[in-house]
N, C-alpha and C positions, 0 to 999 in steps of 0.2 A: 580751352576744350572743357565742356561740362563733365563732371564726374557723377556717378550714380551713388546716391546716399540713401539707402533703404531705411536707416534708423530715423533720419530726418523726415523722410516721406511718411513713415508710419506714425511718427509723433504728430505730424501735421494732420494726418487722417483721423487720429484719435480725438484731437481737439475740435475737428470740424464735423465729424460724423458719429455722434454718440449711439444712434440706433444700430449702425453697422458694427460698432465695437461691442455692444451688448450681445448681438447675435453671435459674434465670433467667440466671446467668452462663454456663452451658453454651450456652443458646440464643443469647445475645448473642455469644459467642466464635465459634460456628458461622456466624452471620450475617456477622460481620466477616471471617472467614476466606474465605468464599465470595466476598465482595466484593473482597477482595485478590487472590484467584485469578482473578477476572474481569478485574481491572486488569492483572495480569501477562500474561494471554492477549491483551490488546489491544496489548501492546508486544513480545511475543515470539512466534515461530513454534513451535508445540507439536507433538510427535510424535503420530501417529495411534495411539491405544490399540487399535483394532480390527485393526491389521495387526501381528501378532507375528512372522511368518515373513518376514524380509527377508534380505538377504545378510550383514548383520552377524550375524544369528542363525545362518545356515548356517556362516559362518567360525568363529564362536564354538563351535559344535557340533563342527566339524572339528578345532579345537584341543584338544578333549577326547580325541581318538583318539590313542593311542600306537602308533606304527609301528615294527616291528622287522624286522631282516634275518632271513633263514631260518637255521635252526640250524646248517646245514653250511657257513655262511659266516662268516668271522672279520673281514673288512674289506670296505670298499666296492670296493676295487680287485680283489678276487677274484670279483666277481659278474659274470656274463655280462650284456651289455647286453640290455635288454628291448625288444622291438619295440613300436611304438606301440600303445597299448591298444585292444583290440577287445572288443566285448560277448562275455561268456562263453557265453551261450545266446540263441537268437533269442527275440524277444518281439514281441508285437503292439502293445505300447505305443509310440507315437512317442517318439523320444529326441532331445533337443537337445544339441549339442556346443558348448561355450563355451571360449574361450581368453582368460582374464582376468588383469589385473594386480591382485593382491590384497595387502592389508596383513597378511601372514603372515610370521613369522620362524621358521626351522627351526633347532633346536639339538639337541645330544646330550642324552639324558635325564640323563646324569651331569654335565653342565656347563651353563653359562648363556650362553656366547658363541655368537653367531650363526654358522652355517656358510655357506660361500661356494662358488659353482660346484658345485652339487649337483643331482642329479635323482632323484626318487623316484616310483615308480608302485605303486598298490595298487588292490584291488577292495573296495569297501565296499557297504553297503546304505543305503537312503535314511533309515532310522530313525536311523542314526549321524550323519546331518546334520540331524536335527531336522525332517525332512519327513514322517515317518510312513511306514508300509508297509515292505515288504522287497524293493523293486526294487533291481536291481544298478546300482551307480554306479562307473564307472571314473574314477580320480583320478590325475593326474600333476602333480607339483610340480617346477618348475625354479627354483633360486635363481641369479640371474644378476647380473652387474655392470651398473650404469648405463652407457649409451654415453659419457656425460661425467661425470667424477668417480669417486670411490671408493665411492659408496653401492651397496647391493645392493637388488634387488627380486625379488619372487616371482611367477612365472607359474603359474596354475592352469588346467590343461586338464581339463574335467570333462564327463561325459555324464549328463544328468539327464532322467528321464521328463518329457515336456513337460507332462503334466497336473499334476505336482507342482512344477513350476518356479514360484517366486513371481513375481507380476506387480509387481515393485518395481524401483527403479533398480538397474542393473547396475554393477559395477565397470568401470573403463575396459578397453578391449581391450588385450591384450598383443601388441605388434607385434614381429615377428621381424626386427629391424633389422640385427643383427650375426651372425645365424646361430649363436649360442652354443648354442641348444637342440639343434641338430643335432649339434654337437660333443660336448655333455654327454649321453650316453645315460643314461636313467633306469634305476635298479636296482629290482628287485621287493622290496617290503616287505609284511609281513602285519600285520594289526591284532590287538592283544592282546584287544580286546573281542569278537572273534569266537571263540567257544569251540572250534570245530572246528579252528582253526589254532594253538591254544596250543602244541602239540607241535612246531610248525614254527619258533617264534620263538627267536631267539638273545638273547644279552645286549646286543647292539648295537642300541639303540633310539633313536628320534628323537622329539622333542616339538615341537609347533607352538604358537606364541603368536600370538594374533590381537589386532589393534589396532582399536578402534572407529572407524569412519569415519562422521562425521555425514552425509556426502553420500549414504550408502546407506540412511538412515533415511527411512521414509515419513512425511511431515509432513501436518498438517491443512491443507486449503485455507482460503482467507480466508472463504468462505461457511460452512464448517463451524465455524470459530472464532467467527464472528459469531453463529451459532445457539447454540453452547455458551455464549458470553458472555451472551446474552440470557436463557437459562435460569438461569444462575448468578445474574444480577441479580434475576430474578423471585423465586427462592427466597430470596435474601438479604433482599429487601424484605419478603417474607411473614414470615420469621422475626423481622425487626426490628419489624414490626407486632404480632406476637404478644407480643414483649417489652414494647412500649408498652401494649398492652391489659392485660398482667399487672400492670404498675405502676399503671395507672389503676384496675383492679379492686381491687388491694390498698389503695390510698389511700381509695377510696370505702367499702370494707367496714370498714376499721379506723377511718375517720372516724365512721361511724355507730356503731360500737362504743364509741368514745371519748365521743361525745355521750350515748349511752345510759348509760354509766357515770357521766358527769357529772351527768345528771338524777337517777339513782338516789342518788348521793351527796348532791345538793342536797336531795332529798326526805327522806333519812334525817336530815340535819342539821336540817331544819325540824321534823320529828316529835320529835326529841330536845329541841329548844328549847320546843316546845309542851308536851311532857310535863313539862319542868322548871318551866314557868310554872304548870301545874295543881298540881304538888306544893307550890309556894310558896303 
């Protein structure tokens, strides 16, 4: 009586059907990966993939803008102070003014060391900040010393159309504790990315470096993580069930094939023996 040997059958299938084995391993790997991702989400707070425009995104886009002094100016000291920025043209769109302490470092384009006690003012458009559209944005940067210690920090004063302002966590407010911003008058700079102002730019340019701040990233709520984890677990279990059904189907199919081959071989042997007897 023939016995069912699944290990032998699977070993035979592996050696004779490499594409099927590859497909099985892909399904199994995907199932295990989704289960591991679900386990990771249970122990970590994950960022919300649906919210791409947060203040990290705005500051990163701002750091891509290169700001230069006007062509008729050779140094910062020769620039006349700029009055606090005002909107260039009236607009019906409500504007929100923010005064924030941001993780930005200002350097010369030709060097890597951070500048200290500096004020810059420029007019950009919302598309340069990754917000879309072509609304006017007034930006003022002040690099100031900390009240205690030798560290520097950057204050960003910005006017953003209220309808384009992301509803995400804001950087902390920049407090005017020592009045340095009043002492350091900002100088006007132009953006190289604005083609109409290319002829105004000089060789003295500034670069901005943004540092990612995890507190500004929008994270998933616990309820959202629970729903995502449940869906990952369901898909993982379904894929694992498909893998098990694939193994079971392979064993049953090849087991029947082996039995059929064994019966055919036995019948052939009996016929040969019977023919041999008749000849004798």
